[in-house]
N, C-alpha and C positions, 0 to 999 in steps of 0.2 A: 623209445617209449611210444606206445600207440595212442590214438585219439581217445580210446575208451578208459585210459588210466588217469587217475587223479594225481596231480603233482605232489610229490612227497618231500622233496628237499627244499629247504628254505631259500628264498631269493630276495633280492631287494624289493621293497614295496614300490608301487608305481609312483612316478614323479608328478602325476596329475593331481587333480582335485580329490582330496580324501573322501569327499562326500559320495563319490561314485565307486568306492572300493568295497569289497566284500571279503569275508574270511572263509576260506575253504576248510574242508575237514582236515586236511593235512597241516593246517596252521599257516597257510600261505596267503598273504594278502594279494589279491589280483583285481584288476579293473573289471567293470561289468558293462562294457560298451555294447555287448550283444543285446542287452535289455533295451538300450536306447534304439538300436536298430529295429527291434520288434515293435517298440512303442510308436516310432514314426511310421512304420509300415501299417500299423493299425489305423492311424489317422489317414494314410493314403487310401486304404480300403474303405474307410468311412466315406470319404469324398467320392470314391468310385461308385458306390452304390447309391448314395444320396442323389447324384446327378443322373444315374441310370434309371432309378425307380420313380423319381418325382414326376415325370411326364405322364405316367399312368394316372396319377391323381389330377394333374392339370387338365387332361383332355376330357374329363367328366365333370369339371367344375363349370358353374354358370359364368364365371369370369372369362373362361376360354371360349365357351360355346356362344356367348353373346358377341364375341370379338372375331372369331374365325369359324366360318361355316364349313363343316366337313361331315361326310357320311361315315358310318361305322367302318365300312370297307377301307376308306381312305385313312382313317385313324389306325386300323389294323396294319395297313401297309407301312405307316410311319413308325409304329411301335416295333414291327417286325424288321424294318430296315436296319435298325441299330444292330440287331443280332447277326444279320448277314455279313455286314462289313466287320463287325467284331470277330466273327468266326473266321472270315477269309484272311484277316491280317494277323491272326494268332501266331502262326509259324514265322512269317517274315519279321514281325516285331520281336518275338522271342529270340530268333537267331541274331538279329542286329544287336540286341542287348548282350547276348553272349559274346559277340564279336567285338563290339566297341565299348562295352562297359555298362553295367547296370545303373550306376549312379547317374551318369549324364543322360542316359536314354529315358529312364523312368521319370526323372525330373522334367524332361521335355514332354513326355506323355501326359503328366499331370497338368502342366501348363496348357497343353493343347486342348484337352477335354474341358478344362475349366473355362477357357476363352470361348470355346464353341457352345458351352452351356449358356454363357452370358449372351452370345450372339443369337441363340434360339429365342431369347426374349425380345428380339427385334423383328422376328419374322411375322409376316402378315398373310402369307398364303400357305397352302398345303405343300407346294413344291419347295418353298423356302424351309419349312420345318423338316421335310424329307432330307434335304441336303445337309442341314446341320446335324441331324441324327445320324446320317451316314458318316459324317465326319467324326462325331463323338464315338461311333463304333470303331473307327480306325484308330483313334487316339487311345481309347481304353483297351484295345486288343493286347497291348504289351504290358499291361499293369500286373496281372497275376503271374504270367510266365516269367517276367523279369524279377518280381518280388520273390517268386519261388526259387530262382537261381541264387538270389542274395541270401535267402534263408538257408539254403543248402550249405553255403560257405560259413555261415555264422552260428550254426547249431550242431550239436552232437547228434549222431544217428538216432540214438534211443530217446532223444528229446524232441524230435521233429514233429511228432504228432501233436503235442501240446503247443509248440510254437506255431504250427500251421493253424491250429484251431483259434489261437488268439488273433491272428491276422484275419482269418475268415470271419471271426466274431466282429471285428471292426467293420467289415463289409456288411454283415447282417445288421449291425447296429444302424449303419447309414440307411439301409433298405427298410428297416423297421420304423425308424423315425421319419422317413421320407413322407409316408401318407399323412400322418397327423401334423407334422411340421409344415409340410407344403400347404395343406388345407388351412391351417391357422395363419400362415404368412399371407396367403392369398386374401384372407378375410381382413387382416389387420394392417398390412403395409401397402395396400393399394391394388394388388392384382397379380395375375400369373407372370407378367413380364418382370415386375420388380423382384419377385421371388427368384426367378432364374438369374437375374443380375447379382443378387446377393450370393447365391450358390457359386457363381463364377468367382467372386472375390474370395470366398472361403477356400476354394481350390487353389487359387494362386498363392495364398499364404501357406498352404500345406506344401506346395511345390518348393517354396523357399526353404521351409524347414527340412524337407527331405534332402535337398542338396547340402545343407549345412551339416546334417547329422551322419549321412551314410557314406561309406567307402565300399568298394567292390569286395575287398578281402580284409580279414582282420589285420594282416601284416601291413596294410596300407593306411590304417587308421592311426594317427599320431598318439591317441590316448589309449589304444589297446596294447597292454603290456605283454611280455613274453609268457607270463603265467596264464593269462586268459587265452592266448593263441594256442598254447599247449593243451589247455583244458578242452578247447573246441576240437582240436586235433587236425591233422593234415587231411587234405582231400586228394585222392588219386585222380589222374587224368583231368587236371584243372587248367590245361592250356586253352587259350582262346581258339575257337573253331576257325577254320579258314574256308575260303570260297570253294575250293575244289572238293571239300567234304560235304557240300550241300546235297548233291545227288545221292551220295552214299547214305546220308542221314535220312533223306526222303524214302530211299529204297528200304532202309531198315524199318522205318515207320510202317510202310505198306506190307512188309513181309513178316513182321513180328506178330505172332499169334496173340501174345499178351496185350500188345498195344492196340491191335484191332479190336479185341474184346473190350478193352478199356474205353476205346472210342465209342463203340456201340453202347456200352453201359452209360457213358456220359450223355450221348445223344438221347437215349431213352429217359434218363433221369430228368433232363431239362425240358423234355416235352411235358412231363407231369408237373415239374416245379414252376416253370415259367408262367403258368396260369395264375399263380399267386401274386406275381408282380406285374402282370399285364392286364388281364381281363377280370380279375377278382373284384376290384373296386366297382366296375360297371355291373358285374353280376349281382353284387349286393344291393346296388342302387335300384336296378330294374326288376330283379327277380324277388328280392326280399323287401322292396319298398323302403329302403333306409335312406335317410338324408345324408348329406355329405359328411357331417361330423361323426355320426354314428357309424357310417360305413368305414370312414378313415380309422376310427378307433378299433373296429373289429379287424381290419387288415393289419393294423399295428400289433394287436394281440397275437394274431396268427404268426407274423414274422418274428415277433419278440420271442415266441416259443422256440423258434429256430435258433435264436441266439444261445439259449440254454443248451440246445443240441450241439453247438460248436464246442462248448466246454466239455460236455459229456463225451463227445466224439474224440476230442484230443486225448482225454484220459483212456478211453476205450481202445483207441488205436495203439497207444504205447503198451498198454496192458495186454492186449491181444497178441501183439508181436512177441512180448516176453513169455507169454503162456503157451502159445501154439507154434512159435517160430515165424520167420518172415514169410514163408510161402502161404500158409493158411491164415496166419494171424493178420496179415495185411488186408485180405479180402473178406474175411468173415464179417466185420462190422458193416461193410458196404452191402453185402447180400442180405443180411438180416434186416437192416434198416429199410432197404428198398421193398422187401416183402411186406413189412408192416405198413409202409406208406401206401402200397397198392391196395391192401385190404381196407385201409381208411377211406380211400377214394371210392371203393365199391359200396361203402355204407352210405355215402352222401345222398343218392337218389331215394333212399328209403326213410329219410329223416325230414320231417316237416319243420321242426324247430330251427329258428335261425341260429341259436346258440349251439344246437346239436351239430349243424353243418360246420359252424366255426370251430367246434372242438375237433371234428374229424380233420379239417384242413390244418389245424394247429399241429395235429399229430403228423400229418404229411410234412409240414415245415420242420418239425422236430427231427423226424427220421432222416430227411434229406441232409440236414446239417450234422447229424451224428455220423453219417457215412463220409462226409466231405473231407475231414482230416486224413482219413485213410487213403482217399483218392489222391490227395496231394502228396502224401508220403510215398505212394507207389511211383509217381513221376520222379521224385527225388531219388528213389532207390535205383531206377533203371536208366535215368537220363544222362549221368556222367557230366562231361563238360558241355553237353548240349541240353542241359536240363531245361533252360528257358524255351528252346525250340521244341523239345519233346513235350513239355507241358502245353505249349501252344498248339501242337498238333492234336492232342486229345481234347483240349478245351475248345478247339475249333469245332469239332464234331458235336460237342455239348451245346454250343451256341447255335449251330445249325438246327438242333432240336428245339431250342428256344424260339428261333425265328419261325420255324414251321408251326409251332404251337400258337404263336401270336396271330398268324394269318389263318390257321386252320379252324380255330374255335368259333369265330363268327360264321364261318361257312357251315360248320356242324349245327349251329343254332338255327340257321336259315333252313338247312336240310330237314331238320326235325320240327320246324315251326308248325306244320300242318296238323300233326298229331300230338304236339307238346312234348316230344321226346328229345328235343335238342340238348337240354341240360344233362339228361341221362347219358346221351352219347358222349358229351364232353368228359364226364366223370369216368365212363368206361374206358375211353381212350387213354386217359391219364393213368388209370389203374393198370391197364395192360402194359403201358410203357414202363412202369416201375417193375413189373414182374419180369419183363425182358431184361432189364438192367440187373436184377438180382441173379438171374441165371448166368448172364455174361460175365459178371464179376468173379464168379467162382473159377473161371478159366484163366484169370490173370496170374502171372508168376513174377513176383518182385525179386526173386533170387537170380534172375537172368538179365543183367544189364544189356542195353542195346549196344551193338558195335556200330557206332555211327560216325566213324572217322578214323584217320590213321594216327 
Protein backbone atom coordinates (compact mmCIF):
# COMPACT_ATOMS: atom_id res chain seq x y z
CA UNK A 1 0.00 0.00 0.00
CA UNK A 2 1.42 3.43 -0.91
CA UNK A 3 1.64 6.50 1.29
CA UNK A 4 -1.13 8.18 -0.73
CA UNK A 5 -3.76 5.58 0.06
CA UNK A 6 -6.05 5.74 3.05
CA UNK A 7 -6.23 2.65 5.24
CA UNK A 8 -9.32 0.58 4.39
CA UNK A 9 -9.20 -2.49 6.61
CA UNK A 10 -10.12 -2.24 10.28
CA UNK A 11 -7.39 -2.48 12.86
CA UNK A 12 -7.25 -2.39 16.61
CA UNK A 13 -7.69 1.11 18.05
CA UNK A 14 -4.61 2.70 19.57
CA UNK A 15 -3.85 1.84 23.16
CA UNK A 16 -3.01 5.43 24.09
CA UNK A 17 -5.24 8.21 25.34
CA UNK A 18 -8.54 8.22 23.44
CA UNK A 19 -8.60 12.00 23.44
CA UNK A 20 -5.86 12.07 20.80
CA UNK A 21 -7.61 9.67 18.42
CA UNK A 22 -9.48 10.53 15.27
CA UNK A 23 -11.79 8.62 12.88
CA UNK A 24 -10.63 8.27 9.27
CA UNK A 25 -12.90 7.97 6.26
CA UNK A 26 -12.38 4.24 6.17
CA UNK A 27 -13.75 3.90 9.67
CA UNK A 28 -10.34 3.30 11.22
CA UNK A 29 -9.43 4.93 14.50
CA UNK A 30 -5.86 6.15 14.48
CA UNK A 31 -3.64 8.38 16.57
CA UNK A 32 -2.94 11.99 15.58
CA UNK A 33 0.55 12.55 16.88
CA UNK A 34 1.45 14.39 13.66
CA UNK A 35 -0.70 17.29 14.84
CA UNK A 36 1.23 17.46 18.11
CA UNK A 37 4.48 17.55 16.13
CA UNK A 38 3.18 20.46 14.05
CA UNK A 39 1.86 22.28 17.15
CA UNK A 40 5.14 22.17 19.09
CA UNK A 41 6.99 23.16 15.91
CA UNK A 42 4.74 26.23 15.70
CA UNK A 43 5.80 27.23 19.24
CA UNK A 44 9.43 26.65 18.28
CA UNK A 45 9.05 28.98 15.29
CA UNK A 46 7.30 31.56 17.49
CA UNK A 47 10.31 31.69 19.83
CA UNK A 48 12.68 31.75 16.86
CA UNK A 49 11.24 34.95 15.42
CA UNK A 50 10.42 36.61 18.72
CA UNK A 51 14.10 36.45 19.69
CA UNK A 52 15.22 37.39 16.16
CA UNK A 53 13.06 40.46 15.61
CA UNK A 54 12.94 41.96 19.11
CA UNK A 55 16.36 43.63 18.84
CA UNK A 56 15.18 45.84 15.96
CA UNK A 57 12.66 47.38 18.35
CA UNK A 58 15.09 47.50 21.25
CA UNK A 59 17.81 49.45 19.42
CA UNK A 60 15.48 52.35 18.61
CA UNK A 61 14.00 52.55 22.14
CA UNK A 62 14.95 55.28 24.61
CA UNK A 63 15.67 52.58 27.20
CA UNK A 64 18.44 51.17 25.00
CA UNK A 65 19.85 54.41 23.60
CA UNK A 66 20.13 56.00 27.04
CA UNK A 67 22.05 52.95 28.22
CA UNK A 68 24.25 52.00 25.24
CA UNK A 69 25.67 54.67 22.93
CA UNK A 70 26.04 53.36 19.38
CA UNK A 71 26.01 54.89 15.89
CA UNK A 72 23.62 53.78 13.16
CA UNK A 73 26.46 52.05 11.36
CA UNK A 74 27.32 50.09 14.52
CA UNK A 75 23.68 49.13 15.00
CA UNK A 76 23.49 48.06 11.36
CA UNK A 77 26.53 45.84 11.85
CA UNK A 78 24.97 44.25 14.95
CA UNK A 79 21.64 43.62 13.20
CA UNK A 80 23.38 42.29 10.09
CA UNK A 81 25.82 40.09 12.02
CA UNK A 82 23.02 37.78 13.07
CA UNK A 83 22.17 36.99 9.46
CA UNK A 84 25.76 36.28 8.45
CA UNK A 85 26.34 33.56 11.05
CA UNK A 86 22.76 32.37 10.59
CA UNK A 87 23.51 31.95 6.90
CA UNK A 88 26.95 30.38 7.26
CA UNK A 89 25.81 27.68 9.66
CA UNK A 90 22.65 26.64 7.79
CA UNK A 91 24.23 23.72 5.97
CA UNK A 92 26.40 22.42 8.86
CA UNK A 93 23.49 22.64 11.32
CA UNK A 94 21.08 20.99 8.88
CA UNK A 95 23.52 18.18 8.05
CA UNK A 96 24.31 17.52 11.73
CA UNK A 97 20.57 17.21 12.42
CA UNK A 98 20.14 14.81 9.49
CA UNK A 99 23.07 12.78 10.76
CA UNK A 100 22.50 12.70 14.54
CA UNK A 101 18.76 13.18 14.85
CA UNK A 102 16.45 16.18 14.63
CA UNK A 103 14.92 15.83 18.08
CA UNK A 104 18.11 16.13 20.11
CA UNK A 105 19.72 18.71 17.85
CA UNK A 106 16.75 21.08 17.57
CA UNK A 107 16.16 20.91 21.33
CA UNK A 108 19.79 21.95 21.76
CA UNK A 109 19.43 24.75 19.22
CA UNK A 110 16.37 26.18 21.02
CA UNK A 111 18.16 26.07 24.37
CA UNK A 112 21.25 27.75 22.91
CA UNK A 113 19.50 30.71 21.26
CA UNK A 114 17.27 31.23 24.31
CA UNK A 115 20.26 31.39 26.67
CA UNK A 116 22.08 33.74 24.29
CA UNK A 117 19.01 35.98 24.07
CA UNK A 118 19.00 36.24 27.86
CA UNK A 119 22.77 36.92 27.86
CA UNK A 120 22.22 39.77 25.38
CA UNK A 121 20.40 41.53 28.19
CA UNK A 122 23.63 41.61 30.22
CA UNK A 123 25.78 43.26 27.52
CA UNK A 124 27.01 46.82 28.04
CA UNK A 125 29.06 47.44 24.88
CA UNK A 126 28.62 47.17 21.13
CA UNK A 127 31.19 44.40 20.93
CA UNK A 128 29.31 42.38 23.56
CA UNK A 129 26.05 42.78 21.67
CA UNK A 130 27.82 41.79 18.45
CA UNK A 131 29.14 38.58 20.00
CA UNK A 132 25.77 37.49 21.41
CA UNK A 133 24.03 38.20 18.12
CA UNK A 134 26.67 36.21 16.24
CA UNK A 135 26.00 33.36 18.67
CA UNK A 136 22.24 33.65 18.23
CA UNK A 137 22.71 33.41 14.48
CA UNK A 138 24.69 30.19 14.86
CA UNK A 139 22.14 28.66 17.25
CA UNK A 140 19.11 29.60 15.15
CA UNK A 141 20.70 28.40 11.89
CA UNK A 142 19.56 24.82 12.45
CA UNK A 143 15.97 25.61 13.38
CA UNK A 144 14.13 25.64 10.07
CA UNK A 145 16.35 23.11 8.24
CA UNK A 146 15.86 20.64 11.11
CA UNK A 147 12.15 21.34 11.46
CA UNK A 148 11.78 20.96 7.69
CA UNK A 149 13.32 17.50 7.86
CA UNK A 150 11.01 16.51 10.74
CA UNK A 151 7.97 17.73 8.83
CA UNK A 152 8.95 15.74 5.74
CA UNK A 153 8.77 12.52 7.77
CA UNK A 154 5.54 13.41 9.60
CA UNK A 155 3.33 14.65 6.71
CA UNK A 156 2.00 13.30 3.42
CA UNK A 157 3.38 14.91 0.26
CA UNK A 158 0.09 16.51 -0.77
CA UNK A 159 -0.36 18.05 2.72
CA UNK A 160 3.11 19.56 3.08
CA UNK A 161 2.08 23.01 1.86
CA UNK A 162 -0.45 23.51 4.66
CA UNK A 163 1.83 21.98 7.31
CA UNK A 164 4.70 24.21 6.19
CA UNK A 165 2.45 27.27 6.31
CA UNK A 166 1.37 26.54 9.89
CA UNK A 167 4.95 26.35 11.17
CA UNK A 168 5.98 29.41 9.21
CA UNK A 169 2.82 31.08 10.59
CA UNK A 170 4.20 30.47 14.08
CA UNK A 171 7.40 32.24 13.09
CA UNK A 172 5.53 35.16 11.61
CA UNK A 173 3.35 35.35 14.73
CA UNK A 174 6.49 35.69 16.85
CA UNK A 175 7.89 38.31 14.48
CA UNK A 176 4.56 40.15 14.32
CA UNK A 177 4.10 40.33 18.07
CA UNK A 178 7.77 41.15 18.72
CA UNK A 179 7.52 44.91 17.94
CA UNK A 180 4.46 45.72 20.03
CA UNK A 181 5.20 43.14 22.74
CA UNK A 182 8.82 44.27 23.10
CA UNK A 183 7.83 47.93 23.22
CA UNK A 184 5.18 47.32 25.89
CA UNK A 185 7.46 45.10 27.97
CA UNK A 186 10.24 47.71 27.89
CA UNK A 187 7.78 50.31 29.15
CA UNK A 188 6.12 48.21 31.84
CA UNK A 189 8.62 45.68 33.25
CA UNK A 190 11.65 47.88 33.65
CA UNK A 191 13.61 48.10 30.41
CA UNK A 192 15.21 46.35 27.47
CA UNK A 193 17.39 44.06 29.59
CA UNK A 194 14.51 42.57 31.58
CA UNK A 195 12.60 42.02 28.33
CA UNK A 196 15.40 39.90 26.89
CA UNK A 197 15.69 37.88 30.10
CA UNK A 198 11.98 37.07 29.91
CA UNK A 199 12.28 35.99 26.27
CA UNK A 200 15.13 33.69 27.22
CA UNK A 201 13.02 31.94 29.87
CA UNK A 202 10.14 31.47 27.39
CA UNK A 203 12.51 29.81 24.92
CA UNK A 204 13.89 27.41 27.53
CA UNK A 205 10.35 26.24 28.36
CA UNK A 206 9.64 25.68 24.64
CA UNK A 207 12.85 23.60 24.33
CA UNK A 208 11.63 21.32 27.14
CA UNK A 209 8.27 20.92 25.40
CA UNK A 210 9.92 20.10 22.07
CA UNK A 211 12.05 17.33 23.60
CA UNK A 212 9.00 15.88 25.36
CA UNK A 213 6.82 15.81 22.24
CA UNK A 214 8.93 15.09 19.15
CA UNK A 215 10.52 11.94 17.78
CA UNK A 216 12.55 11.83 14.58
CA UNK A 217 10.20 9.39 12.82
CA UNK A 218 6.61 8.20 13.34
CA UNK A 219 7.79 4.63 14.01
CA UNK A 220 9.91 5.89 16.92
CA UNK A 221 7.03 7.60 18.73
CA UNK A 222 5.41 5.35 21.36
CA UNK A 223 1.96 6.90 20.82
CA UNK A 224 1.96 6.86 17.00
CA UNK A 225 0.06 3.71 15.99
CA UNK A 226 0.32 1.63 12.83
CA UNK A 227 -2.69 3.31 11.20
CA UNK A 228 -1.19 6.78 11.49
CA UNK A 229 2.19 5.54 10.26
CA UNK A 230 0.53 3.97 7.23
CA UNK A 231 -1.54 7.12 6.61
CA UNK A 232 1.59 9.28 6.63
CA UNK A 233 3.28 6.78 4.33
CA UNK A 234 6.87 5.58 3.94
CA UNK A 235 9.68 7.85 2.81
CA UNK A 236 12.25 6.55 0.37
CA UNK A 237 15.96 7.22 0.89
CA UNK A 238 15.52 7.86 4.60
CA UNK A 239 18.91 6.60 5.77
CA UNK A 240 21.03 8.91 7.88
CA UNK A 241 23.67 10.69 5.76
CA UNK A 242 27.30 9.77 6.31
CA UNK A 243 30.43 11.92 6.36
CA UNK A 244 31.74 10.66 3.00
CA UNK A 245 28.58 12.01 1.35
CA UNK A 246 29.21 15.63 2.41
CA UNK A 247 31.30 16.56 -0.63
CA UNK A 248 28.87 14.77 -2.93
CA UNK A 249 26.01 16.76 -1.41
CA UNK A 250 27.85 20.07 -1.70
CA UNK A 251 28.75 19.33 -5.32
CA UNK A 252 25.11 18.54 -6.02
CA UNK A 253 24.09 21.85 -4.44
CA UNK A 254 26.56 23.77 -6.61
CA UNK A 255 25.73 21.98 -9.87
CA UNK A 256 21.95 21.73 -9.57
CA UNK A 257 20.35 24.36 -11.79
CA UNK A 258 17.15 24.25 -9.76
CA UNK A 259 18.89 24.71 -6.44
CA UNK A 260 21.09 27.53 -7.76
CA UNK A 261 17.99 29.35 -8.99
CA UNK A 262 16.25 28.67 -5.68
CA UNK A 263 19.23 30.11 -3.82
CA UNK A 264 19.21 33.23 -6.02
CA UNK A 265 15.48 33.60 -5.48
CA UNK A 266 15.78 33.36 -1.70
CA UNK A 267 18.76 35.74 -1.63
CA UNK A 268 16.72 38.32 -3.55
CA UNK A 269 13.50 37.82 -1.57
CA UNK A 270 15.29 38.40 1.72
CA UNK A 271 16.94 41.59 0.50
CA UNK A 272 13.45 43.00 0.10
CA UNK A 273 11.78 41.34 3.07
CA UNK A 274 14.49 41.93 5.71
CA UNK A 275 13.84 45.68 5.55
CA UNK A 276 10.56 44.97 7.34
CA UNK A 277 12.23 43.37 10.36
CA UNK A 278 15.43 45.46 10.58
CA UNK A 279 15.16 49.08 9.50
CA UNK A 280 11.40 49.61 9.18
CA UNK A 281 10.92 50.64 12.86
CA UNK A 282 13.68 53.25 12.52
CA UNK A 283 12.31 54.41 9.15
CA UNK A 284 8.85 55.02 10.61
CA UNK A 285 10.27 56.86 13.60
CA UNK A 286 12.64 59.15 11.71
CA UNK A 287 10.97 59.58 8.31
CA UNK A 288 7.33 59.59 9.39
CA UNK A 289 7.87 61.14 12.85
CA UNK A 290 6.01 58.38 14.71
CA UNK A 291 6.51 57.72 18.40
CA UNK A 292 7.60 54.26 19.58
CA UNK A 293 4.06 52.99 20.28
CA UNK A 294 2.55 54.07 16.95
CA UNK A 295 5.56 52.85 15.03
CA UNK A 296 5.47 49.47 16.77
CA UNK A 297 1.73 49.20 16.05
CA UNK A 298 2.28 49.84 12.33
CA UNK A 299 5.12 47.32 12.10
CA UNK A 300 2.86 44.81 13.86
CA UNK A 301 0.08 45.46 11.34
CA UNK A 302 2.50 44.97 8.43
CA UNK A 303 3.90 41.70 9.78
CA UNK A 304 0.45 40.47 10.86
CA UNK A 305 -0.68 40.76 7.25
CA UNK A 306 2.09 38.33 6.41
CA UNK A 307 0.65 35.84 8.88
CA UNK A 308 -2.50 35.73 6.78
CA UNK A 309 -0.27 35.15 3.76
CA UNK A 310 1.18 32.00 5.34
CA UNK A 311 -2.27 30.40 5.57
CA UNK A 312 -3.24 31.52 2.06
CA UNK A 313 0.14 30.33 0.78
CA UNK A 314 -0.26 26.86 2.28
CA UNK A 315 -3.63 26.43 0.58
CA UNK A 316 -2.30 27.93 -2.66
CA UNK A 317 0.78 25.70 -2.66
CA UNK A 318 -1.20 22.47 -2.38
CA UNK A 319 -3.91 23.60 -4.81
CA UNK A 320 -1.36 24.80 -7.36
CA UNK A 321 0.44 21.44 -7.33
CA UNK A 322 -2.85 19.55 -7.76
CA UNK A 323 -3.98 21.86 -10.57
CA UNK A 324 -0.76 22.34 -12.58
CA UNK A 325 1.44 19.43 -11.48
CA UNK A 326 4.60 19.49 -9.41
CA UNK A 327 6.85 21.21 -11.97
CA UNK A 328 4.78 24.36 -12.60
CA UNK A 329 2.51 24.18 -9.58
CA UNK A 330 5.36 24.38 -7.09
CA UNK A 331 6.92 27.59 -8.50
CA UNK A 332 3.90 29.52 -9.74
CA UNK A 333 2.86 30.91 -6.31
CA UNK A 334 6.45 32.06 -5.67
CA UNK A 335 6.81 33.93 -8.95
CA UNK A 336 3.40 35.64 -8.84
CA UNK A 337 3.82 36.68 -5.20
CA UNK A 338 7.30 38.14 -5.78
CA UNK A 339 6.09 40.16 -8.78
CA UNK A 340 3.28 41.74 -6.76
CA UNK A 341 5.66 42.48 -3.85
CA UNK A 342 8.06 44.27 -6.20
CA UNK A 343 5.27 46.42 -7.62
CA UNK A 344 4.17 47.35 -4.10
CA UNK A 345 7.68 48.54 -3.20
CA UNK A 346 7.82 50.68 -6.37
CA UNK A 347 4.65 52.48 -5.24
CA UNK A 348 6.13 53.58 -1.88
CA UNK A 349 8.19 56.60 -3.11
CA UNK A 350 5.09 58.12 -4.71
CA UNK A 351 2.90 57.96 -1.58
CA UNK A 352 3.02 60.67 1.11
CA UNK A 353 0.44 59.16 3.45
CA UNK A 354 1.83 57.08 6.31
CA UNK A 355 -1.03 54.63 6.01
CA UNK A 356 -0.52 54.44 2.25
CA UNK A 357 3.09 53.34 2.74
CA UNK A 358 2.01 50.93 5.47
CA UNK A 359 -0.53 49.42 3.08
CA UNK A 360 2.10 48.89 0.39
CA UNK A 361 4.51 47.32 2.87
CA UNK A 362 1.72 45.12 4.23
CA UNK A 363 1.20 43.82 0.67
CA UNK A 364 4.94 43.08 0.50
CA UNK A 365 4.65 41.12 3.75
CA UNK A 366 1.55 39.30 2.51
CA UNK A 367 3.08 38.31 -0.83
CA UNK A 368 6.37 37.18 0.72
CA UNK A 369 4.53 34.83 3.02
CA UNK A 370 2.16 33.55 0.33
CA UNK A 371 5.19 32.26 -1.57
CA UNK A 372 6.98 30.85 1.47
CA UNK A 373 5.17 27.47 1.82
CA UNK A 374 5.98 26.70 -1.82
CA UNK A 375 9.66 27.46 -1.18
CA UNK A 376 9.67 25.02 1.75
CA UNK A 377 7.78 22.43 -0.26
CA UNK A 378 10.41 22.62 -3.01
CA UNK A 379 13.18 21.78 -0.51
CA UNK A 380 11.26 18.78 0.76
CA UNK A 381 10.55 17.64 -2.81
CA UNK A 382 14.19 17.61 -3.87
CA UNK A 383 16.08 17.08 -0.60
CA UNK A 384 15.60 13.36 0.14
CA UNK A 385 17.52 12.15 3.19
CA UNK A 386 19.57 15.37 3.09
CA UNK A 387 16.48 17.58 3.38
CA UNK A 388 17.84 19.43 6.42
CA UNK A 389 21.17 20.22 4.75
CA UNK A 390 19.59 21.05 1.37
CA UNK A 391 17.11 23.40 3.05
CA UNK A 392 20.03 24.92 4.93
CA UNK A 393 21.96 25.51 1.71
CA UNK A 394 19.20 27.53 0.07
CA UNK A 395 18.25 29.26 3.31
CA UNK A 396 21.90 30.22 3.74
CA UNK A 397 21.76 32.30 0.58
CA UNK A 398 18.47 33.80 1.67
CA UNK A 399 20.01 35.02 4.89
CA UNK A 400 23.07 36.35 3.12
CA UNK A 401 20.51 38.55 1.38
CA UNK A 402 19.06 39.62 4.73
CA UNK A 403 22.53 40.40 6.08
CA UNK A 404 23.39 42.46 3.01
CA UNK A 405 20.15 44.41 3.29
CA UNK A 406 20.62 45.26 6.99
CA UNK A 407 24.07 46.72 6.26
CA UNK A 408 23.26 48.21 2.85
CA UNK A 409 20.19 50.30 3.70
CA UNK A 410 21.87 52.88 6.00
CA UNK A 411 24.58 53.27 3.35
CA UNK A 412 21.94 53.94 0.68
CA UNK A 413 20.31 56.51 2.93
CA UNK A 414 23.64 58.26 3.47
CA UNK A 415 24.41 58.14 -0.27
CA UNK A 416 21.13 59.84 -1.10
CA UNK A 417 21.10 62.24 1.86
CA UNK A 418 22.32 65.22 -0.17
CA UNK A 419 19.36 65.29 -2.55
CA UNK A 420 16.84 63.43 -0.38
CA UNK A 421 16.76 60.34 -2.61
CA UNK A 422 17.95 57.85 0.01
CA UNK A 423 14.53 56.40 0.83
CA UNK A 424 13.66 56.12 -2.86
CA UNK A 425 16.88 54.18 -3.49
CA UNK A 426 15.99 51.74 -0.70
CA UNK A 427 12.54 51.07 -2.13
CA UNK A 428 13.88 50.66 -5.69
CA UNK A 429 16.52 48.15 -4.57
CA UNK A 430 13.89 46.17 -2.65
CA UNK A 431 11.58 46.14 -5.68
CA UNK A 432 14.35 45.04 -8.04
CA UNK A 433 15.31 42.20 -5.72
CA UNK A 434 11.76 40.83 -5.76
CA UNK A 435 11.61 40.97 -9.56
CA UNK A 436 14.85 38.98 -9.79
CA UNK A 437 13.37 36.40 -7.41
CA UNK A 438 10.21 36.11 -9.53
CA UNK A 439 12.19 35.28 -12.67
CA UNK A 440 14.59 32.90 -10.93
CA UNK A 441 11.76 30.89 -9.36
CA UNK A 442 10.35 29.97 -12.76
CA UNK A 443 13.46 27.88 -13.51
CA UNK A 444 13.17 25.68 -10.39
CA UNK A 445 12.12 22.06 -11.02
CA UNK A 446 10.77 20.11 -8.04
CA UNK A 447 10.39 16.94 -10.11
CA UNK A 448 14.16 16.33 -10.10
CA UNK A 449 15.42 15.26 -6.64
CA UNK A 450 19.09 15.89 -5.90
CA UNK A 451 21.46 12.95 -6.02
CA UNK A 452 23.36 13.91 -2.90
CA UNK A 453 24.74 10.63 -1.57
CA UNK A 454 25.17 6.92 -2.17
